[in-house]
C-alpha positions in Angstrom: -31.1 25.1 59.5 -28.5 27.4 61.2 -25.2 27.9 59.5 -22.3 29.8 60.9 -19.3 31.3 59.0 -15.8 31.3 60.5 -13.2 33.3 58.5 -9.6 32.4 59.2 -6.7 34.8 58.7 -4.7 37.3 60.7 -4.8 39.6 57.7 -8.5 39.9 58.1 -8.1 41.1 61.6 -5.5 43.6 60.6 -7.7 45.0 57.9 -5.2 44.1 55.2 -7.9 42.1 53.3 -11.6 42.9 53.3 -13.7 39.9 54.4 -15.7 39.6 51.1 -16.1 35.8 51.5 -18.3 36.3 54.5 -20.6 38.6 52.5 -20.7 36.1 49.6 -21.5 33.2 51.8 -24.1 35.2 53.8 -25.9 36.2 50.7 -25.9 32.6 49.4 -27.2 31.3 52.7 -30.0 33.8 52.7 -31.0 33.1 49.1 -31.2 29.4 50.0 -33.3 29.9 53.1 -30.7 29.1 55.7 -30.4 31.0 59.0 -27.1 32.7 59.9 -27.1 34.1 63.4 -23.3 34.7 63.8 -20.1 35.2 61.9 -16.6 35.0 63.4 -13.1 36.1 62.3 -10.1 34.5 63.9 -6.4 34.8 63.3 -3.9 32.1 62.4 -3.6 30.8 66.0 -4.3 27.2 66.7 -5.9 27.5 70.1 -8.1 30.5 69.2 -9.2 28.7 66.0 -10.2 25.6 68.0 -12.1 27.8 70.4 -13.9 29.6 67.6 -14.8 26.4 65.8 -16.0 24.9 69.1 -18.3 27.8 69.7 -19.7 27.7 66.2 -20.4 23.9 66.3 -22.2 24.3 69.6 -24.7 26.8 68.3 -25.0 25.9 64.6 -26.1 22.9 62.5 -23.3 23.6 60.0 -20.1 25.6 60.0 -18.4 27.0 56.9 -14.7 27.8 57.5 -12.8 29.9 54.9 -9.0 30.2 54.7 -6.1 28.3 56.2 -6.0 25.3 54.0 -3.1 26.3 51.8 0.4 24.9 51.8 2.3 27.3 54.2 3.1 26.9 57.9 0.3 29.3 59.0 -2.4 27.3 57.1 -3.6 25.3 60.1 -7.4 25.0 59.6 -7.0 21.2 59.0 -5.1 20.9 62.3 -7.6 22.9 64.2 -10.5 20.7 62.9 -8.6 17.6 64.0 -8.0 19.0 67.5 -11.7 20.0 67.8 -13.0 16.6 66.7 -10.3 14.4 68.2 -9.6 12.9 64.7 -6.2 12.0 63.3 -4.7 13.7 60.3 -4.5 11.4 57.2 -2.9 12.0 53.8 -4.5 11.3 50.5 -1.4 10.0 48.6 -3.4 9.7 45.4 -4.1 13.4 45.5 -0.5 14.2 46.5 0.7 12.4 43.4 -1.9 14.1 41.2 -0.8 17.5 42.6 2.9 16.6 41.8 2.0 15.7 38.2 0.1 19.0 37.9 3.2 20.9 38.8 5.3 18.8 36.4 2.9 19.6 33.6 3.7 23.3 34.2 7.4 22.6 34.0 7.8 23.2 37.8 9.0 21.1 40.7 6.4 20.9 43.5 7.6 22.2 46.8 7.4 19.7 49.6 5.0 22.0 51.5 2.3 21.5 48.9 1.9 17.8 50.0 0.2 19.2 53.1 -2.8 20.0 50.9 -3.4 16.3 50.5 -4.0 16.1 54.3 -7.4 16.0 55.9 -9.1 14.9 59.1 -9.8 11.2 59.2 -13.3 10.5 57.9 -13.6 13.8 56.0 -14.3 14.0 52.3 -12.0 16.1 50.1 -13.9 18.4 47.8 -12.2 18.8 44.3 -11.0 22.4 43.6 -10.7 22.9 39.8 -9.4 26.4 40.2 -6.7 25.8 42.8 -4.5 23.3 44.5 -6.2 23.2 47.9 -9.2 20.8 48.0 -12.0 21.7 50.4 -13.1 19.5 53.3 -16.5 18.2 54.2 -16.9 16.5 57.6 -20.0 15.4 59.4 -19.1 15.3 63.1 -21.6 14.3 65.7 -24.5 15.6 63.6 -22.8 18.9 62.7 -21.4 19.6 59.2 -18.0 21.3 59.1 -16.8 22.6 55.8 -13.4 24.1 55.1 -13.0 26.1 52.0 -10.1 28.0 50.4 -9.8 31.7 51.2 -9.3 32.6 47.5 -12.7 34.1 46.6 -13.2 32.4 43.2 -12.1 29.0 44.6 -14.3 29.4 47.7 -17.4 30.4 45.7 -17.1 27.5 43.3 -16.8 24.9 46.1 -19.6 26.7 48.0 -22.0 26.4 45.0 -20.9 22.9 43.8 -20.5 21.1 47.1 -21.5 22.9 50.2 -25.0 24.3 49.4 -26.2 21.0 47.9 -25.1 19.1 51.1 -26.8 21.7 53.2 -30.1 21.5 51.2 -30.0 17.7 51.5 -29.2 17.9 55.3 -32.1 20.3 55.9 -34.6 17.8 54.5 -36.3 20.6 52.7 -37.3 19.5 49.2 -38.6 22.9 48.2 -36.8 25.5 46.3 -36.0 29.2 47.0 -36.0 31.6 44.1 -35.3 35.3 44.1 -35.7 38.1 41.6 -33.7 41.3 42.0 -35.3 44.5 40.6 -32.6 47.2 40.2 -33.3 50.9 40.5 -31.6 54.3 40.5 -32.7 57.8 41.4 -34.8 57.2 44.5 -33.5 56.9 48.1 -33.9 53.6 50.0 -36.4 55.2 52.3 -38.5 56.5 49.4 -38.5 53.1 47.7 -39.5 51.4 51.0 -42.3 53.9 51.5 -43.8 53.3 48.1 -43.7 49.5 48.6 -44.6 49.5 52.3 -48.0 47.8 51.9 -46.4 45.0 49.8 -43.6 44.5 52.3 -46.1 44.2 55.2 -48.6 42.0 53.4 -46.4 39.4 51.8 -44.2 36.9 53.7 -44.0 34.4 50.8 -43.0 35.9 48.5 -41.0 38.2 50.8 -39.5 41.6 49.9 -36.1 43.0 51.0 -34.3 46.3 50.2 -30.6 46.4 49.4 -28.6 49.6 48.9 -25.2 49.7 47.2 -23.2 52.0 45.0 -26.0 54.6 44.6 -28.5 52.0 43.4 -31.4 50.4 45.3 -32.2 46.8 44.8 -35.6 45.2 45.7 -35.3 41.4 46.2 -38.4 39.4 45.9 -38.0 35.8 47.2 -40.5 33.0 47.0 -40.3 29.5 48.4 -42.2 26.7 46.6 -42.0 23.1 45.6 -40.3 23.9 42.3 -38.7 26.9 40.4 -41.7 27.3 38.0 -44.1 27.7 40.9 -41.8 30.1 42.7 -41.4 32.3 39.6 -45.2 32.3 39.2 -45.6 33.6 42.8 -43.0 36.3 42.2 -44.4 37.6 38.9 -47.4 39.6 40.1 -45.4 41.3 42.9 -42.6 42.1 40.5 -45.1 43.6 38.0 -46.6 45.8 40.8 -43.2 46.9 42.0 -42.1 47.9 38.5 -45.3 49.8 37.9 -44.9 51.8 41.1 -41.2 52.6 40.7 -41.5 53.6 37.0 -38.5 54.8 35.2 -36.2 54.4 38.2 -36.2 50.6 37.3 -33.5 49.8 34.9 -32.8 46.1 35.1 -33.3 42.8 36.9 -31.1 40.2 38.6 -27.4 40.5 37.5 -28.1 43.2 34.8 -26.1 46.3 35.3 -26.5 49.8 34.0 -23.6 49.6 31.4 -25.2 46.9 29.1 -28.6 48.5 29.5 -27.3 51.9 28.2 -25.4 50.2 25.4 -28.6 48.3 24.3 -30.7 51.5 24.4 -28.2 53.3 22.2 -28.1 50.4 19.8 -31.9 50.3 19.6 -31.9 54.0 18.7 -29.0 53.6 16.3 -27.1 56.3 18.2 -23.5 56.7 19.3 -22.2 58.3 22.4 -19.1 60.3 23.4 -17.9 61.4 26.9 -16.2 64.5 28.2 -15.1 63.9 31.8 -13.5 66.2 34.2 -13.8 65.2 37.9 -14.5 61.6 37.1 -11.2 61.3 35.1 -12.3 58.6 32.7 -14.3 56.4 35.1 -17.5 56.6 33.1 -15.7 55.5 29.9 -13.9 52.8 31.9 -17.2 51.3 33.0 -18.9 51.7 29.6 -16.1 49.9 27.8 -16.5 46.8 30.0 -19.4 45.8 27.8 -18.6 43.5 24.9 -19.4 45.0 21.5 -19.6 48.6 22.9 -17.5 49.8 20.0 -20.6 49.8 17.9 -22.0 52.7 19.9 -19.1 54.3 21.8 -17.2 56.9 19.8 -14.7 57.8 22.6 -13.9 60.0 25.5 -12.0 63.1 26.4 -10.7 63.7 29.9 -10.7 67.5 30.0 -9.3 68.3 33.4 -8.1 71.9 33.0 -9.9 75.0 31.8 -7.4 75.3 29.0 -8.2 71.8 27.7 -11.9 72.4 27.9 -11.5 75.5 25.9 -9.0 74.2 23.3 -10.3 70.7 22.8 -14.0 71.1 23.5 -14.5 74.7 22.6 -15.9 75.3 26.1 -15.5 78.9 27.4 -15.5 78.3 31.1 -15.8 82.0 32.0 -16.3 82.4 35.7 -15.6 78.8 36.6 -15.6 75.1 35.6 -18.1 73.7 38.1 -21.4 74.9 36.6 -24.4 73.5 34.7 -23.5 75.7 31.7 -20.0 74.1 31.5 -21.4 70.5 31.8 -23.8 71.0 29.0 -21.2 72.8 26.9 -18.8 69.9 27.5 -21.5 67.4 26.3 -22.1 69.5 23.2 -18.4 69.9 22.5 -17.5 66.3 22.7 -20.5 65.2 20.6 -19.3 67.6 17.9 -15.6 66.8 18.2 -16.1 63.0 18.1 -19.1 62.9 15.7 -21.5 61.2 18.1 -25.2 61.5 18.5 -25.2 61.7 22.3 -22.7 63.7 24.4 -22.2 63.4 28.1 -20.3 66.0 30.1 -19.3 65.6 33.8 -17.7 68.3 35.9 -17.7 69.0 39.7 -15.9 69.3 43.0 -14.9 65.9 44.3 -12.6 67.1 47.1 -11.0 66.9 49.5 -10.7 70.6 49.0 -13.6 72.5 47.5 -13.3 73.6 43.9 -15.6 76.6 43.3 -18.5 74.7 44.9 -18.8 72.6 48.0 -17.3 69.2 48.0 -19.6 66.6 46.6 -21.2 68.9 44.0 -21.1 67.0 40.7 -22.8 68.1 37.5 -23.8 65.9 34.6 -25.0 67.3 31.2 -26.5 65.1 28.5 -27.2 66.1 24.9 -29.1 63.9 22.5 -30.8 64.4 19.0 -34.0 64.9 21.0 -33.0 67.4 23.6 -30.6 68.2 26.3 -30.6 68.3 30.1 -28.4 68.9 33.1 -28.5 67.7 36.7 -26.6 69.0 39.7 -25.9 66.3 42.3 -25.0 66.6 46.0 -23.1 63.4 46.8 -21.7 62.3 50.2 -18.4 60.8 51.2 -14.8 61.1 50.4 -13.3 61.8 47.0 -13.4 58.3 45.7 -17.0 57.7 46.9 -18.1 61.0 45.2 -16.4 60.0 42.0 -17.9 56.5 42.1 -21.4 57.8 42.7 -21.1 60.5 40.0 -20.0 57.8 37.5 -23.1 55.8 38.3 -25.3 58.8 38.1 -23.9 59.8 34.7 -24.6 56.4 33.2 -28.2 56.5 34.6 -28.9 60.1 33.5 -27.7 59.1 30.0 -30.1 56.1 30.1 -33.0 58.3 31.0 -32.1 60.8 28.3 -31.7 58.2 25.6 -35.0 56.5 26.6 -36.7 59.9 26.5 -37.5 59.8 30.2 -35.9 63.2 31.0 -35.6 63.8 34.7 -37.4 66.6 36.5 -35.2 69.6 37.5 
């Protein structure tokens, strides 16, 4: 089954909003075994929207439209669908009254414009939206499904999962199930991972293997299609086991598991606490670590030591000839561990740019000290200042993971 995504909104064309909805839908379609050959972005113009939808319905079995179903004058997706399909616009007075009562319960008077959200093309089904006021639309027109979903990401995603994907699965006539397992790694390049798994990639079509790179981490997706989830998981298991065996300590989690809870769990298992001394990352590592519920049991605190004077006075670090060095990173880790009474200390310093600081831009250094030893790593990271800082933050968390696990990295 071929599904096309049409994203509506002039703000998308102007770059004022990133089209994250298309990525979310594309990923969901792939995981469910649907083909997506094209995506379109069109502004809030009636004629161009009708043309875009017409093109999509001609070459796809189903079209998912995001955006343009709100209450304002430029929300004209409903009108465009009516023009395309030759259907009249009808109003669901029951929903309009329910929407009015919803506003009254909040102590507010509903603007007249909101009544437009009760409108839909004749013959379409309105999809309930528990997170917003704009219901989605599902319309089967001349054998092609047309779905209109809100542009607000959390609203769009709920309607996609609750209403659109089930209808697509039923329409495709495929009673099987598609199941995926994500193996998450750090420390190896995408090309190195692909090389190590090349024979598995070439030999297996069901389950299939795909590689995904983002944020300095490499993900390996193993997808199996079978008559039920139990069978699909059984097909995935031996390939997953082989992948983990080959990639070793670079593997840190599966599926939605991220590095932060993994590190917290490792620390808790050891009965260790951790403290951070951050320079170039400016508190980003601490910010990510403290997103984990219950982290207070292992996290002692952080010191953002940006100037040499602070490093010296607070951490007891004598920077000597410069702040961007492996000696300083390790000294920061030792100093913060001692000052905050932690078992593990992490120190991060570097030259994030845009102007070089002692070392070339992108040079970031992470030192880790544990009760079992200490290590330091100099990283050469690409991109602008924010990308360098983001990648360094991820690297610091992973180097701490390896150190706590006793899998110290090679120099």
